[in-house]
N, CA, C and O atoms as CSV, one atom per row, in Angstrom:
chain,resi,resn,atom,element,x,y,z
A,1,THR,N,N,3.742,-16.133,-0.494
A,1,THR,CA,C,4.917,-15.305,-0.333
A,1,THR,C,C,4.925,-14.654,1.047
A,1,THR,O,O,3.977,-14.691,1.831
A,2,ALA,N,N,6.104,-14.051,1.260
A,2,ALA,CA,C,6.186,-13.467,2.608
A,2,ALA,C,C,5.511,-12.108,2.477
A,2,ALA,O,O,5.278,-11.443,3.486
A,3,ALA,N,N,5.214,-11.712,1.344
A,3,ALA,CA,C,4.616,-10.430,1.235
A,3,ALA,C,C,3.039,-10.331,1.722
A,3,ALA,O,O,2.478,-9.272,2.002
A,4,ALA,N,N,2.497,-11.507,1.764
A,4,ALA,CA,C,1.201,-11.643,2.052
A,4,ALA,C,C,0.914,-11.421,3.585
A,4,ALA,O,O,-0.094,-10.848,3.999
A,5,SER,N,N,1.872,-11.918,4.348
A,5,SER,CA,C,1.889,-11.617,5.855
A,5,SER,C,C,2.178,-10.346,6.219
A,5,SER,O,O,1.714,-9.898,7.267
A,6,HIS,N,N,2.983,-9.595,5.404
A,6,HIS,CA,C,3.491,-8.500,5.830
A,6,HIS,C,C,2.344,-7.338,5.517
A,6,HIS,O,O,2.155,-6.307,6.163
A,7,ILE,N,N,1.601,-7.824,4.289
A,7,ILE,CA,C,0.425,-6.738,4.095
A,7,ILE,C,C,-0.655,-7.003,5.098
A,7,ILE,O,O,-1.413,-6.132,5.525
A,8,ALA,N,N,-0.674,-8.240,5.436
A,8,ALA,CA,C,-1.975,-8.446,6.459
A,8,ALA,C,C,-1.642,-7.797,7.857
A,8,ALA,O,O,-2.526,-7.267,8.531
A,9,ALA,N,N,-0.384,-7.860,8.243
A,9,ALA,CA,C,0.046,-7.054,9.482
A,9,ALA,C,C,-0.208,-5.555,9.305
A,9,ALA,O,O,-0.795,-4.883,10.154
A,10,LEU,N,N,0.255,-5.086,8.187
A,10,LEU,CA,C,0.105,-3.806,7.828
A,10,LEU,C,C,-1.413,-3.301,7.933
A,10,LEU,O,O,-1.775,-2.368,8.650
A,11,THR,N,N,-2.216,-4.040,7.130
A,11,THR,CA,C,-3.695,-3.800,7.318
A,11,THR,C,C,-4.301,-3.943,8.637
A,11,THR,O,O,-5.234,-3.180,8.888
A,12,GLY,N,N,-3.934,-4.801,9.544
A,12,GLY,CA,C,-4.126,-4.687,10.983
A,12,GLY,C,C,-3.901,-3.341,11.616
A,12,GLY,O,O,-4.747,-2.795,12.324
A,13,LEU,N,N,-2.640,-2.793,11.310
A,13,LEU,CA,C,-2.185,-1.734,11.833
A,13,LEU,C,C,-3.035,-0.497,11.416
A,13,LEU,O,O,-3.351,0.374,12.225
A,14,MET,N,N,-3.386,-0.476,10.092
A,14,MET,CA,C,-4.113,0.495,9.634
A,14,MET,C,C,-5.382,0.427,10.209
A,14,MET,O,O,-5.816,1.484,10.665
A,15,LEU,N,N,-6.045,-0.521,10.290
A,15,LEU,CA,C,-7.394,-0.851,10.885
A,15,LEU,C,C,-7.501,-0.340,12.328
A,15,LEU,O,O,-8.484,0.219,12.814
A,16,ASN,N,N,-6.266,-0.635,12.975
A,16,ASN,CA,C,-6.339,-0.063,14.509
A,16,ASN,C,C,-6.143,1.294,14.536
A,16,ASN,O,O,-6.711,1.933,15.421
A,17,PHE,N,N,-5.406,1.891,13.689
A,17,PHE,CA,C,-5.356,3.437,13.456
A,17,PHE,C,C,-6.664,3.952,13.208
A,17,PHE,O,O,-7.044,4.843,13.968
A,18,ASP,N,N,-7.457,3.558,12.269
A,18,ASP,CA,C,-8.711,4.065,11.555
A,18,ASP,C,C,-9.705,2.689,11.661
A,18,ASP,O,O,-9.621,1.910,10.711
A,19,LYS,N,N,-10.437,2.422,12.524
A,19,LYS,CA,C,-11.480,1.520,12.315
A,19,LYS,C,C,-12.483,1.623,11.350
A,19,LYS,O,O,-13.202,0.656,11.098
A,20,ALA,N,N,-12.604,2.693,10.785
A,20,ALA,CA,C,-13.595,3.005,9.650
A,20,ALA,C,C,-13.185,2.759,8.330
A,20,ALA,O,O,-13.958,2.986,7.400
A,21,LEU,N,N,-11.856,2.243,8.112
A,21,LEU,CA,C,-11.473,2.086,6.808
A,21,LEU,C,C,-12.037,0.982,6.365
A,21,LEU,O,O,-12.285,0.061,7.143
A,22,ARG,N,N,-12.356,0.906,4.885
A,22,ARG,CA,C,-13.072,0.052,4.229
A,22,ARG,C,C,-12.063,-0.703,3.285
A,22,ARG,O,O,-11.109,-0.076,2.825
A,23,PRO,N,N,-12.235,-1.944,3.005
A,23,PRO,CA,C,-11.478,-2.753,2.225
A,23,PRO,C,C,-10.973,-1.956,0.956
A,23,PRO,O,O,-9.779,-1.927,0.661
A,24,LYS,N,N,-11.770,-1.432,0.358
A,24,LYS,CA,C,-11.241,-0.564,-1.050
A,24,LYS,C,C,-10.394,0.422,-0.647
A,24,LYS,O,O,-9.372,0.507,-1.329
A,25,GLU,N,N,-10.529,1.362,0.449
A,25,GLU,CA,C,-9.540,2.252,0.877
A,25,GLU,C,C,-8.349,1.698,1.187
A,25,GLU,O,O,-7.339,2.220,0.715
A,26,ILE,N,N,-8.244,0.628,1.970
A,26,ILE,CA,C,-6.937,-0.024,2.327
A,26,ILE,C,C,-6.186,-0.451,1.145
A,26,ILE,O,O,-4.966,-0.292,1.114
A,27,GLN,N,N,-6.910,-1.055,0.039
A,27,GLN,CA,C,-6.293,-1.283,-1.033
A,27,GLN,C,C,-5.725,-0.087,-1.841
A,27,GLN,O,O,-4.609,-0.157,-2.357
A,28,GLN,N,N,-6.408,0.864,-1.928
A,28,GLN,CA,C,-6.151,2.222,-2.576
A,28,GLN,C,C,-4.951,2.788,-2.065
A,28,GLN,O,O,-4.062,3.278,-2.762
A,29,LEU,N,N,-4.955,2.695,-0.692
A,29,LEU,CA,C,-3.752,3.474,0.190
A,29,LEU,C,C,-2.606,2.835,-0.038
A,29,LEU,O,O,-1.594,3.446,-0.381
A,30,LEU,N,N,-2.647,1.415,0.145
A,30,LEU,CA,C,-1.544,0.424,-0.190
A,30,LEU,C,C,-0.915,0.777,-1.793
A,30,LEU,O,O,0.292,0.961,-1.949
A,31,MET,N,N,-1.693,0.831,-2.708
A,31,MET,CA,C,-1.324,0.806,-4.025
A,31,MET,C,C,-0.725,2.350,-4.382
A,31,MET,O,O,0.176,2.509,-5.205
A,32,GLU,N,N,-1.305,3.369,-3.705
A,32,GLU,CA,C,-0.965,4.741,-4.012
A,32,GLU,C,C,0.334,5.021,-3.499
A,32,GLU,O,O,1.134,5.744,-4.093
A,33,THR,N,N,0.615,4.336,-2.160
A,33,THR,CA,C,1.927,4.712,-1.471
A,33,THR,C,C,2.872,3.766,-1.610
A,33,THR,O,O,3.830,3.773,-0.836
A,34,ALA,N,N,2.762,2.793,-2.618
A,34,ALA,CA,C,3.915,1.797,-2.719
A,34,ALA,C,C,5.187,2.560,-3.464
A,34,ALA,O,O,4.991,3.596,-4.099
A,35,ASP,N,N,6.253,2.083,-3.361
A,35,ASP,CA,C,7.446,2.635,-3.968
A,35,ASP,C,C,7.448,1.597,-5.207
A,35,ASP,O,O,7.443,0.367,-5.179
A,36,ASP,N,N,7.456,2.459,-6.267
A,36,ASP,CA,C,7.459,1.844,-7.602
A,36,ASP,C,C,8.740,0.898,-7.897
A,36,ASP,O,O,9.838,1.161,-7.406
A,37,MET,N,N,8.531,-0.165,-8.691
A,37,MET,CA,C,9.528,-0.989,-9.099
A,37,MET,C,C,9.479,-0.912,-10.641
A,37,MET,O,O,8.487,-0.640,-11.317
A,38,ASP,N,N,10.727,-1.201,-11.081
A,38,ASP,CA,C,11.097,-1.466,-12.576
A,38,ASP,C,C,11.025,-3.021,-12.802
A,38,ASP,O,O,11.363,-3.804,-11.914
A,39,ASP,N,N,10.642,-3.364,-13.833
A,39,ASP,CA,C,10.609,-4.970,-14.216
A,39,ASP,C,C,11.900,-4.945,-14.983
A,39,ASP,O,O,11.983,-4.280,-16.015
A,40,PRO,N,N,12.957,-5.677,-14.498
A,40,PRO,CA,C,14.247,-5.695,-15.399
A,40,PRO,C,C,14.085,-6.531,-16.564
A,40,PRO,O,O,15.004,-6.549,-17.383
A,41,ALA,N,N,13.070,-7.212,-16.754
A,41,ALA,CA,C,12.838,-8.043,-17.915
A,41,ALA,C,C,12.462,-7.197,-19.199
A,41,ALA,O,O,12.424,-7.716,-20.315
A,42,THR,N,N,12.185,-5.850,-18.969
A,42,THR,CA,C,11.460,-5.274,-20.104
A,42,THR,C,C,12.528,-4.086,-20.459
A,42,THR,O,O,13.221,-3.534,-19.605
A,43,ALA,N,N,12.548,-3.826,-21.652
A,43,ALA,CA,C,13.661,-2.835,-22.178
A,43,ALA,C,C,13.338,-1.349,-21.562
A,43,ALA,O,O,14.255,-0.607,-21.210
A,44,GLN,N,N,11.937,-0.973,-21.460
A,44,GLN,CA,C,11.622,0.169,-21.004
A,44,GLN,C,C,11.491,0.363,-19.635
A,44,GLN,O,O,11.286,-0.630,-18.936
A,45,VAL,N,N,11.578,1.533,-19.092
A,45,VAL,CA,C,11.420,1.836,-17.611
A,45,VAL,C,C,9.913,1.616,-17.318
A,45,VAL,O,O,9.111,2.312,-17.940
A,46,ASP,N,N,9.478,0.734,-16.452
A,46,ASP,CA,C,8.285,0.575,-16.160
A,46,ASP,C,C,7.747,1.639,-14.922
A,46,ASP,O,O,8.398,1.779,-13.887
A,47,GLU,N,N,6.563,2.306,-15.162
A,47,GLU,CA,C,6.023,3.350,-14.155
A,47,GLU,C,C,4.669,2.854,-13.660
A,47,GLU,O,O,3.842,2.509,-14.503
A,48,GLY,N,N,4.383,2.793,-12.393
A,48,GLY,CA,C,2.929,2.450,-12.128
A,48,GLY,C,C,2.856,1.124,-11.987
A,48,GLY,O,O,3.852,0.444,-11.741
A,49,PHE,N,N,1.661,0.635,-12.132
A,49,PHE,CA,C,1.311,-0.837,-11.829
A,49,PHE,C,C,1.604,-1.380,-13.023
A,49,PHE,O,O,1.299,-0.823,-14.078
A,50,ASP,N,N,2.356,-2.764,-12.945
A,50,ASP,CA,C,2.358,-3.818,-14.126
A,50,ASP,C,C,2.099,-5.006,-13.602
A,50,ASP,O,O,1.882,-5.156,-12.399
A,51,SER,N,N,2.100,-6.114,-14.599
A,51,SER,CA,C,1.719,-7.462,-14.280
A,51,SER,C,C,2.772,-8.028,-13.662
A,51,SER,O,O,2.452,-9.083,-13.115
A,52,LYS,N,N,3.915,-7.732,-13.537
A,52,LYS,CA,C,5.210,-8.330,-13.245
A,52,LYS,C,C,5.567,-7.923,-11.590
A,52,LYS,O,O,5.921,-8.683,-10.689
A,53,THR,N,N,5.373,-6.664,-11.557
A,53,THR,CA,C,5.853,-6.150,-10.040
A,53,THR,C,C,4.790,-5.466,-9.314
A,53,THR,O,O,5.045,-4.808,-8.305
A,54,GLY,N,N,3.425,-5.609,-9.853
A,54,GLY,CA,C,2.321,-5.011,-9.304
A,54,GLY,C,C,2.427,-3.606,-9.151
A,54,GLY,O,O,2.782,-2.910,-10.103
A,55,SER,N,N,2.114,-3.057,-7.891
A,55,SER,CA,C,2.186,-1.595,-7.436
A,55,SER,C,C,3.589,-1.197,-6.800
A,55,SER,O,O,3.911,-0.056,-6.470
A,56,GLY,N,N,4.298,-2.247,-6.697
A,56,GLY,CA,C,5.762,-2.160,-6.208
A,56,GLY,C,C,5.849,-2.501,-4.728
A,56,GLY,O,O,5.061,-3.318,-4.252
A,57,PHE,N,N,6.854,-1.858,-3.919
A,57,PHE,CA,C,6.983,-2.218,-2.684
A,57,PHE,C,C,5.898,-1.553,-1.668
A,57,PHE,O,O,5.490,-0.412,-1.883
A,58,VAL,N,N,5.509,-2.213,-0.700
A,58,VAL,CA,C,4.802,-1.472,0.273
A,58,VAL,C,C,5.492,-0.476,1.043
A,58,VAL,O,O,6.674,-0.696,1.305
A,59,ASN,N,N,4.931,0.627,1.468
A,59,ASN,CA,C,5.905,1.415,2.103
A,59,ASN,C,C,4.890,1.961,3.265
A,59,ASN,O,O,4.027,2.800,3.008
A,60,ALA,N,N,5.038,1.520,4.293
A,60,ALA,CA,C,4.227,1.460,5.692
A,60,ALA,C,C,4.333,3.080,6.042
A,60,ALA,O,O,3.329,3.722,6.351
A,61,GLU,N,N,5.452,3.582,5.973
A,61,GLU,CA,C,5.704,4.917,6.472
A,61,GLU,C,C,4.718,5.972,5.646
A,61,GLU,O,O,4.035,6.860,6.155
A,62,ARG,N,N,4.820,5.661,4.341
A,62,ARG,CA,C,4.087,6.695,3.663
A,62,ARG,C,C,2.495,6.337,3.766
A,62,ARG,O,O,1.674,7.253,3.707
A,63,VAL,N,N,2.057,4.892,3.932
A,63,VAL,CA,C,0.852,4.658,4.414
A,63,VAL,C,C,0.158,5.704,5.523
A,63,VAL,O,O,-0.804,6.454,5.360
A,64,PHE,N,N,0.914,5.508,6.605
A,64,PHE,CA,C,0.659,6.273,7.930
A,64,PHE,C,C,0.816,7.679,7.805
A,64,PHE,O,O,0.193,8.409,8.576
A,65,GLU,N,N,1.608,8.186,6.887
A,65,GLU,CA,C,1.641,9.639,6.583
A,65,GLU,C,C,0.466,10.104,6.002
A,65,GLU,O,O,0.047,11.192,6.399
A,66,ARG,N,N,-0.218,9.442,5.054
A,66,ARG,CA,C,-1.227,9.680,4.505
A,66,ARG,C,C,-2.385,9.655,5.399
A,66,ARG,O,O,-3.187,10.589,5.394
A,67,LEU,N,N,-2.547,8.414,6.337
A,67,LEU,CA,C,-3.667,8.372,7.318
A,67,LEU,C,C,-3.630,9.611,8.237
A,67,LEU,O,O,-4.646,10.253,8.502
A,68,SER,N,N,-2.394,9.914,8.710
A,68,SER,CA,C,-2.410,10.902,9.706
A,68,SER,C,C,-2.767,12.287,9.112
A,68,SER,O,O,-3.092,13.187,9.886
A,69,SER,N,N,-2.724,12.498,7.800
A,69,SER,CA,C,-3.227,13.672,7.333
A,69,SER,C,C,-4.751,13.907,6.888
A,69,SER,O,O,-5.229,14.937,6.413
A,70,ARG,N,N,-5.375,12.724,7.156
A,70,ARG,CA,C,-6.956,12.743,7.002
A,70,ARG,C,C,-7.663,12.667,8.355
A,70,ARG,O,O,-7.030,12.215,9.310
A,71,PRO,N,N,-9.040,13.111,8.524
A,71,PRO,CA,C,-9.604,12.984,9.589
A,71,PRO,C,C,-9.994,11.525,10.036
A,71,PRO,O,O,-10.414,10.780,9.150
A,72,ARG,N,N,-9.903,11.078,11.226
A,72,ARG,CA,C,-10.195,9.890,11.733
A,72,ARG,C,C,-11.368,9.718,12.209
A,72,ARG,O,O,-11.709,10.346,13.211
A,73,SER,N,N,-12.424,8.621,11.433
A,73,SER,CA,C,-13.890,8.522,11.800
A,73,SER,C,C,-13.940,7.202,12.730
A,73,SER,O,O,-14.994,7.009,13.336
A,74,GLY,N,N,-13.119,6.484,12.854
A,74,GLY,CA,C,-13.430,5.267,13.562
A,74,GLY,C,C,-12.712,5.104,14.724
A,74,GLY,O,O,-12.318,3.973,15.011
A,75,VAL,N,N,-12.446,6.150,15.529
A,75,VAL,CA,C,-11.580,6.054,16.758
A,75,VAL,C,C,-12.510,5.635,17.835
A,75,VAL,O,O,-12.092,5.468,18.981
């Protein structure tokens, strides 16, 4: 999907911002800052991770807000 190339590009930008980021930290940041999506195929409102929509839409602005608020070690 097109999402893979977007995530790859964002990951590159994240590593350019902080070269010390570890893969698990990148994954956690992407998941925690994503905009939640509801799966319209379910009756209830889905919140958080689900198998249909994952963690939701990636939110690059929120990722960099979070990164900017922490000390950078890999500059």
